[in-house]
N, C-alpha and C positions, 0 to 999 in steps of 0.2 A: 885341568889342564888341558891345553888348546891344543887338536886338530894342524897339521905339520900339512902343507902343500904337499900335497903326492904329484900330483899331474904335472907330466912332461916326463916324468925317474920307471928305468928300467923297474919289471916286474919285486924283483929278487932287493934294487935298491930301494923299491918302494914298505919289501915288509921291513927291512932293517930298517928303516924312518918312521916307519908305528913301534916297530918293538922297543927302541930308545926312547917315544913317549910315551910304555906302560899305555900302548895301544892293540887291538888286534884287526887285521886287514880276514872279511872277503871278498869273493869276486860271484854277484849269482849269476855273470854269464859264461862262467868260466870252471865246469868243475873238476877240471885238473889244476886250481891255482897254485894249492902249494909243489907244482910239480915249472910252470913256468918261471923262463926265467928271462926273455931281453925282451920278451911286447910291453909297450909305455902305454904308460895308465893317460888315460885320455877324461873320465872321468873321476871324481868322488865326492862321497855325500859323511858325511856332515863336512860342511865346506871348509876350506884351508882356515882357520884363527878359531874355529869353533869352541865355545867351552863343554868343557865333554869329564864325565869323571874318568879315573884312571879307568884300565881295562876295558870302555866302552869298544864296540861292534863298528868299524871303521871300513863304507862300500864303494870298492873303485873295483872302474870297468878299461875294459881295456881296448886298441886297436887290436879288429882281425887281419890287418893286413891287403896285401895285395889274392884276390882270388878265395881271399874266404870270408864271403858273406858281404856287411854291408847292406847300403841301403841307396835308395834312388835307381831315377830313371837311365842306362849306360850308350849312347848317342850309335850309329844312327840303331833305328829300332824296325823291324819288320815286321809289317810289309811296308815298302817304300811307299812314303804319297804318291799321288798322280803326279805325273807333269803337268807344265802349266801353271804350275801357282795359284792361289786363287783369284776367279772370277766373283768380279762386284757390281751389281745389280746398282747403274742409276739410268734418272731421269732424263728425259727425251731434252737435247735443247729445249730451248724459247723461253719465254717471259713462267720469270717462276711463280708468278699470282695468280693463280687460279680465278677466272672470274668467273659471276656465278651470276646466272639473270635473271631477274625478280622474275614469278612466277603469274 
């Protein structure tokens, strides 16, 4: 039995596709998975095309959508960085080679 591609499908369509292939779905990040309808699958395991036994379990993860989590840093961050930008220390202009006198 080959695992179908479920990424990009809505939850209800992913459940139907898995069922038609004799597979079961579970969503570790969604305890309410049986009631999820319109959220989109963003990841699955095993990958599409993998050979698995009939009645195998396929794991799917969903995009949480706007305002429901997600990761990463969102700009702007508080507190604001100091004004003036970064200061860079430069050597004084002149001869780039230091003369060492014999002692």
